[in-house]
C-alpha positions as CSV (number, residue, x, y, z in Angstrom):
1,X,163.8,163.9,121.9
2,X,166.7,165.2,124.0
3,X,165.7,168.5,125.9
4,X,168.1,171.4,124.6
5,X,169.5,173.0,127.6
6,X,167.7,176.3,127.2
7,X,169.9,179.7,127.4
8,X,168.9,181.0,130.5
9,X,169.4,184.4,132.3
10,X,170.0,184.5,136.1
11,X,166.6,185.1,138.3
12,X,165.8,188.5,138.6
13,X,166.9,189.7,142.1
14,X,167.8,193.4,142.3
15,X,166.2,196.4,142.4
16,X,162.7,197.3,144.3
17,X,159.9,195.6,143.1
18,X,161.7,193.0,141.5
19,X,160.1,189.5,141.7
20,X,161.7,186.3,140.2
21,X,159.0,184.3,138.6
22,X,161.5,181.4,138.4
23,X,161.8,181.1,142.3
24,X,158.2,181.9,142.7
25,X,157.3,179.0,140.3
26,X,159.5,176.7,142.4
27,X,157.7,177.7,145.6
28,X,154.6,177.2,143.7
29,X,155.4,173.9,142.2
30,X,156.3,172.6,145.9
31,X,152.9,173.7,147.2
32,X,151.1,172.1,144.3
33,X,152.7,168.8,144.4
34,X,152.8,168.3,148.6
35,X,149.0,169.5,148.4
36,X,147.6,166.8,146.0
37,X,150.2,163.9,146.6
38,X,147.2,161.5,147.4
39,X,145.7,162.1,144.0
40,X,148.9,161.4,142.1
41,X,150.6,158.2,141.4
42,X,153.8,157.9,143.2
43,X,155.6,157.7,139.9
44,X,154.9,161.1,139.1
45,X,156.6,162.4,142.1
46,X,159.9,160.7,141.3
47,X,160.3,163.6,138.6
48,X,159.6,166.5,141.1
49,X,163.2,167.0,141.5
50,X,164.0,167.0,137.7
51,X,161.8,170.2,136.7
52,X,163.7,173.3,135.3
53,X,162.2,176.8,135.1
54,X,163.8,178.5,132.3
55,X,163.8,181.6,130.3
56,X,165.4,183.0,127.3
57,X,165.4,186.6,128.6
58,X,164.5,188.8,131.6
59,X,160.9,188.9,130.4
60,X,160.5,185.3,131.3
61,X,161.7,185.9,134.9
62,X,159.4,189.1,135.8
63,X,156.0,189.3,136.3
64,X,154.2,190.5,132.9
65,X,150.5,191.0,133.7
66,X,149.0,193.9,135.5
67,X,147.7,191.7,138.3
68,X,148.0,190.9,141.8
69,X,147.8,187.2,141.8
70,X,150.7,184.7,141.0
71,X,149.1,183.5,137.6
72,X,152.5,182.9,135.5
73,X,154.0,181.0,138.7
74,X,150.6,179.1,139.1
75,X,150.5,177.8,135.5
76,X,154.3,177.2,135.3
77,X,153.8,174.7,138.3
78,X,150.9,173.0,136.7
79,X,153.1,172.7,133.6
80,X,156.1,171.2,135.6
81,X,153.6,168.6,137.2
82,X,152.0,168.0,133.7
83,X,155.7,167.0,132.5
84,X,156.3,164.7,135.8
85,X,153.2,163.0,134.5
86,X,154.4,162.7,130.8
87,X,157.8,161.5,131.9
88,X,156.1,158.8,134.1
89,X,153.8,157.6,131.2
90,X,156.7,157.5,128.9
91,X,158.7,155.4,131.4
92,X,156.0,152.6,131.4
93,X,155.6,152.9,127.6
94,X,159.5,152.6,126.8
95,X,162.7,152.1,128.6
96,X,162.5,153.8,132.0
97,X,165.3,156.6,132.0
98,X,166.1,159.7,133.7
99,X,164.1,162.8,132.1
100,X,164.8,166.6,132.7
101,X,161.4,168.6,132.3
102,X,161.9,172.1,131.2
103,X,159.2,174.7,131.4
104,X,159.7,177.8,129.4
105,X,158.2,180.8,131.2
106,X,158.1,183.2,128.5
107,X,156.1,180.5,126.7
108,X,153.7,180.4,130.2
109,X,153.0,183.7,129.8
110,X,152.0,183.5,125.9
111,X,150.1,180.5,126.9
112,X,148.0,182.5,129.3
113,X,147.0,184.9,126.6
114,X,146.8,182.1,123.9
115,X,143.1,183.6,122.8
116,X,144.6,186.9,122.1
117,X,147.7,185.8,120.3
118,X,146.4,183.1,118.0
119,X,145.5,184.5,114.6
120,X,144.8,183.7,111.1
121,X,146.6,185.5,108.4
122,X,147.8,188.0,111.0
123,X,144.3,188.8,112.1
124,X,143.6,188.4,115.8
125,X,140.8,188.4,118.1
126,X,141.2,192.4,118.3
127,X,141.1,192.7,114.8
128,X,137.6,194.0,113.4
129,X,137.9,192.0,110.2
130,X,138.4,188.6,111.9
131,X,134.7,187.9,111.5
132,X,135.2,188.0,107.9
133,X,137.7,185.1,108.1
134,X,135.7,183.2,110.6
135,X,132.3,182.2,109.1
136,X,131.5,180.0,112.0
137,X,130.2,183.4,113.6
138,X,127.2,182.3,111.6
139,X,126.9,179.0,112.2
140,X,127.9,178.7,116.2
141,X,126.9,182.2,117.4
142,X,123.7,181.1,117.1
143,X,121.8,183.7,119.4
144,X,123.8,186.9,118.6
145,X,125.5,186.6,121.8
146,X,128.9,187.9,120.7
147,X,127.9,189.6,117.6
148,X,125.8,191.9,119.3
149,X,127.2,194.1,121.8
150,X,124.2,194.8,124.0
151,X,123.4,191.2,124.3
152,X,127.3,190.2,124.9
153,X,127.1,192.7,127.6
154,X,124.4,190.7,129.6
155,X,127.4,188.8,130.7
156,X,128.8,191.4,133.0
157,X,129.9,192.5,136.6
158,X,127.5,195.3,137.8
159,X,126.6,197.0,140.8
160,X,123.2,195.8,142.6
161,X,120.6,198.1,144.2
162,X,122.9,198.2,147.7
163,X,125.9,200.3,147.3
164,X,129.2,198.3,147.4
165,X,127.5,195.0,146.6
166,X,128.0,193.5,143.1
167,X,126.7,190.8,141.1
168,X,128.0,189.1,137.9
169,X,125.0,188.6,135.4
170,X,125.8,185.9,132.6
171,X,123.7,185.8,129.7
172,X,126.1,183.0,128.7
173,X,125.7,182.0,124.9
174,X,122.0,183.0,124.8
175,X,121.2,186.5,126.3
176,X,117.4,186.2,125.9
177,X,116.8,184.8,129.5
178,X,118.8,187.1,131.6
179,X,117.9,190.3,129.8
180,X,114.2,189.5,130.2
181,X,114.6,188.4,133.9
182,X,116.1,192.0,134.4
183,X,112.8,193.4,132.7
184,X,115.0,194.3,129.5
185,X,114.2,193.6,125.8
186,X,116.2,190.8,124.3
187,X,117.2,193.0,121.2
188,X,117.5,196.6,121.0
189,X,118.7,197.4,117.6
190,X,119.8,200.9,118.2
191,X,121.7,200.4,121.1
192,X,125.0,199.9,119.8
193,X,127.5,202.2,121.9
194,X,129.4,200.3,124.4
195,X,128.9,202.9,127.6
196,X,125.1,203.1,126.8
197,X,124.7,199.3,127.0
198,X,126.7,199.2,130.1
199,X,124.2,202.0,131.8
200,X,121.0,200.3,130.4
201,X,121.9,196.9,131.8
202,X,123.5,198.2,134.8
203,X,120.2,200.3,135.6
204,X,118.3,197.2,135.5
205,X,120.7,195.2,137.8
206,X,120.5,198.1,140.3
207,X,116.9,197.5,140.8
208,X,117.5,194.4,142.7
209,X,119.5,193.5,145.9
210,X,122.6,190.8,145.4
211,X,120.3,188.2,147.3
212,X,117.2,189.2,145.0
213,X,119.3,188.7,141.8
214,X,120.9,185.3,142.8
215,X,117.3,183.9,143.6
216,X,116.4,185.1,140.0
217,X,119.3,183.6,138.5
218,X,118.5,180.4,140.3
219,X,115.0,180.6,139.4
220,X,115.6,181.0,135.7
221,X,118.7,178.7,135.6
222,X,121.2,181.3,134.6
223,X,125.0,181.3,135.2
224,X,125.0,184.6,137.4
225,X,126.8,184.9,141.0
226,X,127.5,187.1,143.9
227,X,130.9,189.1,143.6
228,X,132.4,187.9,146.9
229,X,135.7,188.8,148.6
230,X,137.6,185.4,149.4
231,X,136.9,186.0,153.1
232,X,133.2,186.2,152.1
233,X,133.4,183.0,150.2
234,X,135.3,181.1,152.8
235,X,132.3,181.6,155.1
236,X,129.6,180.4,152.7
237,X,128.7,176.7,153.2
238,X,130.0,176.1,149.6
239,X,133.3,177.7,150.3
240,X,133.5,175.7,153.6
241,X,132.7,172.4,151.7
242,X,135.5,173.2,149.1
243,X,138.0,174.0,151.5
244,X,138.4,170.3,152.2
245,X,138.8,169.4,148.5
246,X,142.1,169.3,146.9
247,X,143.0,170.8,143.7
248,X,141.6,167.9,141.7
249,X,140.2,164.3,142.7
250,X,140.9,160.9,141.0
251,X,138.8,158.0,142.2
252,X,137.8,154.4,140.9
253,X,134.6,154.4,139.1
254,X,134.9,150.5,139.2
255,X,137.9,148.5,139.2
256,X,136.4,145.2,137.3
257,X,138.7,145.8,134.0
258,X,142.3,144.9,133.8
259,X,145.2,147.2,133.4
260,X,145.3,148.3,129.8
261,X,148.9,148.5,128.4
262,X,149.6,151.3,126.0
263,X,149.2,150.1,122.4
264,X,152.1,150.1,120.0
265,X,152.1,152.4,117.4
266,X,153.8,153.0,114.3
267,X,153.5,156.7,114.0
268,X,154.5,159.4,116.5
269,X,156.3,156.8,118.8
270,X,157.8,159.5,120.6
271,X,154.4,161.1,122.1
272,X,153.4,159.6,125.4
273,X,149.6,159.5,124.7
274,X,149.8,157.9,121.1
275,X,147.0,155.4,120.5
276,X,144.7,157.1,123.2
277,X,141.1,158.2,122.2
278,X,139.5,161.0,123.8
279,X,136.1,162.2,123.3
280,X,135.8,166.0,124.3
281,X,132.0,166.9,125.0
282,X,132.9,170.6,125.9
283,X,132.5,174.2,124.8
284,X,134.5,177.9,125.2
285,X,137.8,177.4,126.7
286,X,138.6,175.5,130.2
287,X,137.4,171.8,129.1
288,X,138.6,172.3,125.5
289,X,142.1,173.2,127.0
290,X,142.0,169.8,128.6
291,X,141.6,168.1,125.2
292,X,144.1,170.5,123.5
293,X,146.9,169.6,126.3
294,X,146.2,165.9,125.7
295,X,146.2,166.1,121.9
296,X,149.8,167.8,122.3
297,X,150.9,164.5,124.0
298,X,149.8,162.5,121.2
299,X,146.1,161.4,122.1
300,X,143.4,161.4,119.1
301,X,141.1,163.9,120.7
302,X,137.7,164.3,119.0
303,X,135.8,167.3,120.1
304,X,131.7,166.7,119.5
305,X,129.5,169.4,119.7
306,X,125.9,169.7,118.9
307,X,124.6,171.9,115.9
308,X,121.9,173.4,118.2
309,X,123.9,174.8,120.7
310,X,126.1,177.9,120.3
311,X,129.9,178.3,120.9
312,X,132.1,181.2,120.9
313,X,133.7,181.1,117.4
314,X,136.8,182.8,117.4
315,X,137.9,180.8,120.6
316,X,137.7,177.6,118.3
317,X,140.7,178.9,116.4
318,X,142.7,178.6,119.7
319,X,141.5,175.6,121.6
320,X,140.6,173.2,118.8
321,X,144.4,172.9,117.9
322,X,145.3,169.3,117.2
323,X,141.9,167.8,117.4
324,X,139.3,166.6,115.0
325,X,135.9,168.1,115.5
326,X,132.5,166.3,114.6
327,X,128.8,167.5,114.8
328,X,126.4,165.0,116.8
329,X,123.1,165.8,118.4
330,X,122.6,163.5,121.2
331,X,119.0,163.5,121.3
332,X,118.8,162.6,117.5
333,X,118.6,158.6,117.3
334,X,121.0,158.3,114.3
335,X,123.4,160.5,116.0
336,X,123.3,158.5,119.1
337,X,124.1,155.4,117.3
338,X,127.2,157.1,115.7
339,X,128.1,158.5,119.1
340,X,127.9,155.2,120.8
341,X,129.9,153.6,118.5
342,X,132.7,156.0,119.0
343,X,132.4,155.4,122.9
344,X,133.0,151.8,122.0
345,X,136.7,152.3,121.6
346,X,137.1,155.4,123.4
347,X,139.8,155.4,126.3
348,X,138.9,158.9,127.9
349,X,135.7,161.2,127.9
350,X,135.9,165.1,129.1
351,X,132.7,166.6,130.1
352,X,132.7,170.2,130.4
353,X,128.8,170.6,130.7
354,X,126.7,171.7,133.8
355,X,127.0,168.7,136.0
356,X,124.3,166.3,135.1
357,X,123.6,167.3,131.7
358,X,125.5,164.5,130.0
359,X,124.2,162.0,132.4
360,X,120.5,163.0,131.6
361,X,121.3,162.3,128.1
362,X,121.8,158.7,129.0
363,X,125.5,158.6,129.8
364,X,126.2,158.4,133.6
365,X,129.7,157.8,134.3
366,X,128.8,154.7,136.3
367,X,127.1,153.2,133.3
368,X,129.7,154.0,131.0
369,X,132.2,152.5,133.4
370,X,130.1,149.0,133.7
371,X,129.9,149.1,129.6
372,X,134.2,149.5,129.8
373,X,134.2,146.6,132.2
374,X,132.3,144.5,129.7
375,X,134.5,145.1,126.7
376,X,137.5,144.6,129.3
377,X,138.9,147.9,129.0
378,X,138.0,150.8,131.4
379,X,137.5,154.5,130.7
380,X,138.8,157.6,132.4
381,X,135.9,160.2,133.0
382,X,137.3,163.9,133.2
383,X,134.7,166.4,134.6
384,X,135.5,170.2,134.6
385,X,132.7,172.7,135.9
386,X,132.4,175.9,137.4
387,X,131.9,175.7,141.0
388,X,133.0,172.1,142.1
389,X,132.1,170.1,145.0
390,X,129.8,167.5,143.4
391,X,131.5,164.7,145.2
392,X,130.8,166.4,148.5
393,X,127.2,167.7,147.8
394,X,128.5,171.4,148.1
395,X,125.5,173.9,147.8
396,X,126.4,175.4,144.7
397,X,127.9,172.3,142.8
398,X,125.0,171.9,140.1
399,X,125.0,175.6,139.2
400,X,126.2,176.7,135.7
401,X,129.1,179.1,135.3
402,X,132.0,180.3,133.3
403,X,135.5,181.8,134.3
404,X,134.3,185.2,135.1
405,X,131.7,183.4,137.5
406,X,134.4,181.8,139.4
407,X,136.7,184.6,139.4
408,X,133.9,186.5,141.1
409,X,132.4,183.9,143.6
410,X,135.8,183.0,144.9
411,X,137.3,186.5,145.6
412,X,139.7,186.7,142.5
413,X,137.8,190.0,141.1
414,X,137.9,191.7,144.4
415,X,141.8,191.3,144.4
416,X,142.1,192.7,140.9
417,X,140.0,195.7,141.9
418,X,142.1,196.3,145.0
419,X,145.2,196.0,143.0
420,X,143.9,198.8,140.7
421,X,143.6,201.2,143.6
422,X,139.5,200.6,143.7
423,X,137.3,199.7,146.3
424,X,135.2,197.5,143.6
425,X,135.8,194.3,141.9
426,X,137.2,193.8,138.6
427,X,137.3,190.7,136.3
428,X,141.1,190.1,135.5
429,X,142.2,190.1,132.0
430,X,142.4,187.2,129.8
431,X,141.1,183.9,130.3
432,X,143.7,183.0,132.5
433,X,141.5,180.9,134.9
434,X,140.0,178.8,131.9
435,X,143.8,178.0,130.9
436,X,145.1,177.2,134.5
437,X,141.7,174.9,134.9
438,X,142.3,173.3,131.6
439,X,146.2,172.3,132.9
440,X,144.4,171.0,136.0
441,X,142.1,168.8,134.3
442,X,144.9,167.5,131.9
443,X,146.8,166.6,134.7
444,X,143.9,164.9,136.4
445,X,143.3,163.0,133.0
446,X,147.1,162.0,132.9
447,X,146.6,160.5,136.4
448,X,143.5,158.4,135.5
449,X,145.1,157.1,132.4
450,X,148.5,156.1,134.2
451,X,146.1,154.6,136.9
452,X,144.1,152.7,134.4
453,X,147.2,151.5,132.5
454,X,148.8,150.1,135.9
455,X,146.2,149.1,138.2
456,X,143.1,148.8,135.9
457,X,139.5,149.7,136.1
458,X,137.8,152.9,135.4
459,X,138.2,156.5,136.9
460,X,136.7,159.5,137.7
461,X,138.5,162.8,137.4
462,X,137.1,166.0,138.7
463,X,138.3,169.8,139.0
464,X,136.6,173.0,138.6
465,X,137.1,176.7,137.8
466,X,136.7,177.6,141.4
467,X,139.2,175.0,142.5
468,X,141.9,176.6,140.1
469,X,141.0,179.7,141.7
470,X,141.3,178.7,145.3
471,X,144.7,177.5,144.4
472,X,145.8,180.7,142.5
473,X,144.6,182.5,145.8
474,X,146.3,180.1,148.2
475,X,150.0,181.4,146.9
476,X,148.9,184.8,148.0
477,X,149.4,188.1,146.1
478,X,152.4,189.5,145.1
479,X,154.4,191.9,147.9
480,X,153.3,195.4,147.8
481,X,156.7,196.7,146.2
482,X,156.0,194.2,143.3
483,X,152.3,195.5,143.0
484,X,153.5,199.2,143.4
485,X,156.1,198.7,140.5
486,X,153.4,197.2,138.1
487,X,151.2,199.9,138.8
488,X,154.1,202.5,137.9
489,X,155.1,200.4,134.8
490,X,151.6,199.7,132.9
491,X,149.8,201.9,130.8
492,X,147.7,204.3,133.0
493,X,144.9,203.7,130.7
494,X,144.5,200.4,132.0
495,X,144.2,201.6,135.6
496,X,141.0,203.7,134.4
497,X,139.2,200.6,134.2
498,X,136.0,200.0,136.4
499,X,134.0,197.1,137.4
500,X,131.5,197.3,134.9
501,X,134.0,197.2,132.0
502,X,133.8,194.0,130.1
503,X,136.2,191.1,130.0
504,X,137.2,191.9,126.5
505,X,138.1,195.8,127.2
506,X,139.8,194.9,130.4
507,X,141.9,192.3,127.9
508,X,142.4,194.6,125.3
509,X,143.8,197.2,127.7
510,X,146.1,195.0,129.4
511,X,147.3,193.3,125.8
512,X,148.2,196.8,124.8
513,X,150.4,197.6,127.7
514,X,152.0,194.1,127.9
515,X,153.2,194.6,124.2
516,X,154.7,197.9,125.1
517,X,156.4,196.5,128.1
518,X,157.3,192.8,126.9
519,X,157.5,192.9,123.2
520,X,159.6,189.5,123.5
521,X,156.3,187.5,124.2
522,X,154.8,188.5,120.7
523,X,158.2,187.9,118.5
524,X,158.0,185.1,115.9
525,X,160.2,182.6,117.9
526,X,157.4,182.4,120.4
527,X,154.9,180.9,118.0
528,X,154.6,178.4,115.4
529,X,152.3,178.4,112.2
530,X,150.5,176.1,109.9
531,X,148.1,176.2,107.1
532,X,144.7,175.1,108.2
533,X,142.6,173.8,105.3
534,X,139.4,174.1,107.5
535,X,139.9,178.0,107.9
536,X,141.3,178.9,104.8
537,X,144.6,180.7,105.7
538,X,147.6,180.4,107.9
539,X,147.0,180.0,111.6
540,X,149.6,181.1,114.1
541,X,149.7,180.0,117.8
542,X,151.9,180.0,120.8
543,X,154.6,177.3,121.3
544,X,154.0,174.6,124.0
545,X,155.8,175.8,127.3
546,X,156.6,172.3,128.0
547,X,159.6,170.2,127.1
548,X,160.2,166.5,128.5
549,X,163.4,164.7,127.5
550,X,163.0,161.5,125.3
551,X,159.4,162.6,124.3
552,X,157.8,165.2,121.8
553,X,155.1,167.5,122.9
554,X,153.0,169.2,120.3
555,X,150.1,169.1,117.9
556,X,150.5,167.0,114.6
557,X,147.4,168.9,112.9
558,X,146.1,172.7,112.8
559,X,143.1,173.7,114.3
560,X,139.5,173.6,112.8
561,X,136.1,174.9,113.5
562,X,133.5,172.7,115.5
563,X,131.8,170.2,113.3
564,X,134.3,170.4,110.4
565,X,135.0,166.4,110.2
566,X,133.2,163.1,110.1
567,X,132.7,161.5,113.5
568,X,135.1,158.6,113.1
569,X,138.4,157.5,114.6
570,X,139.8,156.4,111.0
571,X,141.7,158.1,108.3
572,X,143.1,161.2,110.6
573,X,145.6,163.3,109.0
574,X,149.1,163.9,110.6
575,X,151.7,166.5,109.8
576,X,154.7,165.6,112.0
577,X,156.8,168.1,110.9
578,X,154.9,170.2,113.3
579,X,156.5,168.7,116.4
580,X,159.7,170.2,115.2
581,X,158.5,173.6,114.6
């Protein structure tokens, strides 16, 4: 494919509080590739001068989110590096050529709100009727962690006993343990008011100091974490260990297998990962975003989930695009046999669970690499977790966590609160760190795939939500005048939020303001649609932000819920017309 030269507008350079996102993206991109050169094949770096950050309108080149951190620039830079990786892989699959890499900035902003833009028959995440269209609310919200507001708010940021000290408890996908840990009942049927739920839960949290809450969370193996400023985080033993880690690492797992050239394929010859088989062992957003990105480059991504583990139903509408999904329980002997038959020809494994969970099921990366060497074709094992630092033996490396936990512990939440004029932290809107981490994991995977093809062996790729947040914080906050302009422009209702408002409330208020200020981000030309037989309707989702000359990037199958397909690599349907949508 030839990348069309986009209609661009000049960078925003006039007026107080103006900030050119395209110029910021260039700076972020330079910071990015220079900081992780050691983790990248040198062929990726050949393309850093071929990147264009373009926009259709002024919207693409201005800061759209009511946030102080440079989320748009960070993810635009990551998409550019993903493009460099895809171009380098295309060069070894086909004739080497010069390739332009284009990142469309409006689409980057939409990508960061993907969970709130994706919809089925016009019903999005904020629409109360959506549960009627996604029956998986019954099948994967096993513990009413989403459908019951009291239990849902067991994942929230609350003040502890000591004034000015905060803790983010996280009932995760099963709220009972966290609630009972705090001395609260697991269910309160008549407690359905949002503010009443917050008051009850925060009242319980305030019976404990931050240190006591952290001890309780570790004793009960819950995903809570203290809410720290960036300066406080950097002084912790874990923060100090993380300071010496790059954004991601790629290390050999064993070099006993020969290089693996890319297989020839009769279908989709213009996608750089065509023929690559990926097993995705993940839930929620960050890990599945890695798989979604690899699927957009043509990989066959098979997401495997257990029927006995919960997941967030609506997010499946977003992150399962382009994949097949199957249900296997890896403590069942028959399902283990099926899983191992899939492993026999897999090229990539994405592990998004708490460190050690998959290994304890009998699938240590080192053992998988040894088996891969016996078959004469290495594997690429990609790990995404919350805290990071496993390779350093960092203090919190084995703790569970999700996006809000990483945002709270690294200092991102405090930056959001300060921006909003408060002396308290607030979780930022949207799953932006999830999506950013997914981009990082995809680049790490592409690096491992390239090294396997050119050097042989098996490769371990690691990143975390915290590593993405550390990178984001390293880019700094927007200048004071830009932040003041954002505060003037955005809906005052957004700035009435407090620390204990849920991420859903924060996101919905931000979405309302962004839709009013930047309606271009929600226009039809920013999305594509396809009928999903699995969901029984037309699903609409944001278009890919990335274009690379000579290859196609996009999905050849619409989304589906978890566990929809048979666990096999054979007989996958494709709709190549979606690549041109």
